[in-house]
C-alpha positions in Angstrom: 10.0 -35.3 -132.5 9.2 -37.0 -135.8 8.2 -33.8 -137.5 11.5 -32.2 -136.6 13.4 -35.2 -137.8 11.5 -35.1 -141.1 12.3 -31.4 -141.5 16.0 -32.0 -140.7 16.2 -34.8 -143.3 14.6 -32.6 -146.0 17.0 -29.8 -145.3 20.2 -31.8 -144.7 20.0 -34.8 -147.0 20.4 -33.8 -150.6 21.8 -34.8 -153.9 25.0 -33.5 -155.5 27.0 -34.0 -158.6 30.7 -34.9 -158.0 33.3 -35.3 -160.7 34.7 -38.8 -160.3 38.0 -37.8 -161.9 39.1 -35.0 -159.5 36.4 -34.9 -156.8 35.2 -31.4 -157.6 31.5 -30.9 -156.8 28.7 -28.8 -158.2 26.1 -27.0 -156.2 24.0 -28.9 -153.7 20.8 -30.0 -155.5 17.7 -29.2 -153.5 14.9 -31.6 -154.2 11.9 -30.3 -152.4 9.4 -33.1 -153.1 9.4 -36.5 -151.5 9.4 -38.7 -154.6 12.5 -40.0 -156.4 11.2 -39.7 -160.0 13.1 -36.5 -160.9 16.5 -37.2 -159.4 18.2 -37.7 -162.8 16.4 -34.8 -164.4 17.9 -32.2 -162.2 19.7 -29.6 -164.4 23.3 -30.3 -165.4 24.0 -26.6 -164.6 24.5 -28.0 -161.0 27.5 -30.0 -162.3 31.1 -29.2 -161.3 33.0 -27.0 -163.6 36.3 -28.7 -163.2 37.3 -29.1 -166.9 38.1 -32.8 -166.5 37.6 -35.0 -169.6 34.1 -36.4 -169.6 34.5 -40.1 -169.1 33.5 -42.5 -166.3 31.4 -39.8 -164.6 34.1 -37.1 -164.8 34.2 -33.7 -166.3 31.5 -31.1 -167.0 29.1 -33.4 -168.9 26.9 -33.6 -165.8 28.3 -36.5 -163.8 25.6 -38.7 -162.2 23.9 -37.5 -159.1 25.4 -38.8 -155.9 23.4 -39.4 -152.8 21.4 -38.8 -151.1 24.2 -37.5 -148.9 24.2 -35.6 -145.6 25.1 -32.0 -146.3 24.3 -30.6 -142.8 26.5 -30.1 -139.9 28.9 -32.9 -139.1 30.0 -31.7 -135.7 28.4 -30.5 -132.5 30.6 -27.4 -131.8 30.0 -27.5 -128.0 30.9 -31.1 -127.7 34.1 -30.6 -129.8 35.1 -27.6 -127.7 34.5 -29.5 -124.5 36.6 -32.5 -125.8 39.4 -30.1 -126.8 39.3 -28.3 -123.4 39.5 -31.7 -121.6 42.4 -32.8 -123.7 44.3 -29.7 -122.8 43.8 -30.1 -119.1 46.6 -31.0 -116.8 44.7 -34.1 -115.6 44.6 -35.5 -119.1 48.2 -34.6 -120.1 49.5 -38.1 -119.5 46.4 -39.8 -120.9 45.9 -38.1 -124.2 48.6 -38.0 -126.9 49.7 -34.9 -128.7 48.4 -36.4 -131.9 44.9 -36.6 -130.4 45.1 -33.0 -129.2 46.3 -32.0 -132.7 43.4 -33.9 -134.3 40.9 -32.2 -131.9 42.3 -28.8 -132.9 41.7 -29.5 -136.6 38.2 -30.7 -135.8 37.5 -27.5 -133.9 38.4 -25.5 -136.9 36.2 -27.6 -139.2 33.3 -27.4 -136.8 33.4 -23.6 -136.8 33.3 -23.5 -140.6 30.4 -25.8 -140.8 28.3 -23.9 -138.3 28.7 -20.4 -139.7 25.6 -19.1 -141.4 25.1 -15.9 -143.5 28.7 -14.9 -143.5 30.9 -14.1 -146.5 30.9 -17.0 -148.9 27.2 -17.9 -148.4 28.2 -21.3 -147.2 25.0 -21.4 -145.1 26.5 -23.8 -142.6 27.1 -26.3 -145.4 30.8 -26.1 -145.9 32.0 -28.6 -148.4 35.4 -30.3 -148.6 37.6 -30.3 -151.6 39.9 -33.3 -152.2 42.6 -31.2 -153.7 42.8 -27.8 -155.3 42.4 -27.7 -159.1 45.5 -27.9 -161.3 47.0 -24.5 -162.1 47.7 -23.3 -165.7 51.3 -24.4 -165.3 50.0 -28.0 -164.6 51.0 -27.9 -161.0 48.8 -28.3 -158.0 49.0 -25.4 -155.6 50.1 -26.1 -152.1 47.1 -26.6 -149.8 48.4 -24.0 -147.3 48.6 -21.4 -150.1 45.0 -22.1 -151.1 43.8 -21.9 -147.5 45.6 -18.6 -147.1 44.2 -17.1 -150.3 40.6 -18.2 -149.3 41.1 -16.5 -146.0 42.4 -13.3 -147.7 39.2 -13.2 -149.7 37.1 -13.4 -146.6 36.2 -17.1 -146.6 36.9 -19.6 -143.8 39.1 -22.5 -144.7 41.1 -25.2 -143.0 42.5 -28.7 -143.6 40.2 -31.6 -143.0 40.8 -34.0 -140.2 40.3 -37.1 -142.4 42.5 -36.4 -145.5 45.7 -34.4 -145.3 45.3 -33.4 -149.0 41.8 -31.9 -148.5 40.4 -28.7 -147.2 37.0 -27.5 -146.0 35.7 -24.0 -146.8 32.5 -22.0 -146.8 33.3 -20.8 -150.3 30.9 -22.1 -152.9 32.3 -24.2 -155.8 32.6 -21.3 -158.3 34.1 -19.0 -155.6 36.6 -21.7 -154.7 37.6 -22.2 -158.3 38.0 -18.4 -158.8 40.3 -18.0 -155.8 42.4 -21.0 -157.0 42.6 -19.5 -160.5 44.2 -16.4 -159.0 47.1 -18.3 -157.5 
């Protein structure tokens, strides 16, 4: 019991650097020891490469470490699938709104991304969300659906998040995500 919980916490609770200007994140920082003395000495190479101006914790000058945050799975795939199946049943048709069924459909997509391990993108089951795609060279933000489609064309999984209509979840790592967006 307790040993499994400790192992899960070591694996799934980590530190991360997040740009406070645009929300871009760097690589997940794995801190293998149990003390807190080195949290601010973790290399700035793990910082996001968003290009924002470096003020108020934004930009590439190593924003402060955030966390510890949960970076493990957020959903139980079997539970989400059971809920979606129940919501689609004839018995539930008059009890469950179409908005709830739509929400469950989005959560199903997210749950699948978060639980894939060892596939293209190396997400390792730790799919991250992006608040918005980076600004393009023409100073416009690409449409979220276009970014999702381009990620899928490159072999990554991607979908909208259930909690923010302007965000997406993908198993692409930050550099891979930025590269795909730069090609739009």
